[in-house]
N, C-alpha and C positions, 0 to 999 in steps of 0.2 A: 260346428256345422248346424245350421238352423233346421227345424223340422221340415220346412218347405223344401229346402235343398235335398234333404234325405229322401223325400218322397217323390222327387222328380223322376219320371220314367227315363230309362236309358234310350238315347238316340243313336242309332247305328247309321253310318254313311256308307252306301254301297253303290256300285255302278249298276246301270240298268241291266247289263248282261248278267251280273251276279244275282240280281233279283229274279230274273227269268229262270236261272238254273236252280235257285233255292226257294222258289215261291212257296211250296207247301210248308217247309220248315219255318220260313219267315212269318207266314200267316199264323202258324201255331204260336210263335213267340209273341206276336202282336196280340193275339187273342188271349192267351193264357198267362203270359208274363207281364204284358203291358208295355213292351218295348215300342218305340217309334222307329220306323225305318225310312230314312230319307234317301232317295235314289237320284243318281246323277247320270248324265249322258254328255260326253264331250265337255266336261267341266261346267255344265249348266245344270242347275237343280231341276228335276222333272216332277217330283211329287213326294208325298209322305204317306206311308201306311201308318194308321193309328188305330187303337182299339175302338170298336163301335160305340161304347159308352162315352169315350172321350170326344168322339166326333159329334155325338148327339148333344153333349154339354156345350161344346164350342158353338154349334149352330144356335142353340137356345140362348147362349150368352150374347151372340151377335144379332139376335132377333130374326134369325133366318130359319125358323122351324119348318118352313115349307120345303127346304132342301132335303129334309129327312124323309126318305121313301121307305116305309115299313114293310112293303111287300117284297118278298124274295124274288130274285130273277126267275122268270118262267112261271110264276105263281098263277098267272091267268090260265095257263093250259095244264098245269100239274095239279091244280085244285088245293094248293096250300098257300098260306100267308103267315107271316110272323104275327103272333098274338100280342096284343098290347097288355100291359100289366094289370089293367083294371077291367078286363073282360070276363073275369070269373072262371076262366078255364085254365087248366094246368098245362 
C-alpha cells in the first residue's frame, strides 16, 4: 500500500436521515478524525461533509479562495470572528 493510500481519509456513505439523527457525532468525526461524510437522499448524492482545513486547501487548489468565508455564522451580531493565523493574537 502506498503512503498516499494509507493517508486517505475514510469516507462514510450515509442517508440524509442518518446524518440528521447523528449530526453532532458526525461533525466531531469530521473535525477531529478527518473523516469525510457523503450523504444521499433517494439514491442521489446530496453533499459531503469534510474537515475545514481540507475544504480550504481544495478551494485554494481550485483558485476559488473567495469561497472561504472566515467569519463565523452570526459573527456580525455576536461580536466574534475567526482569527486568521497571521493576526498576532492567540
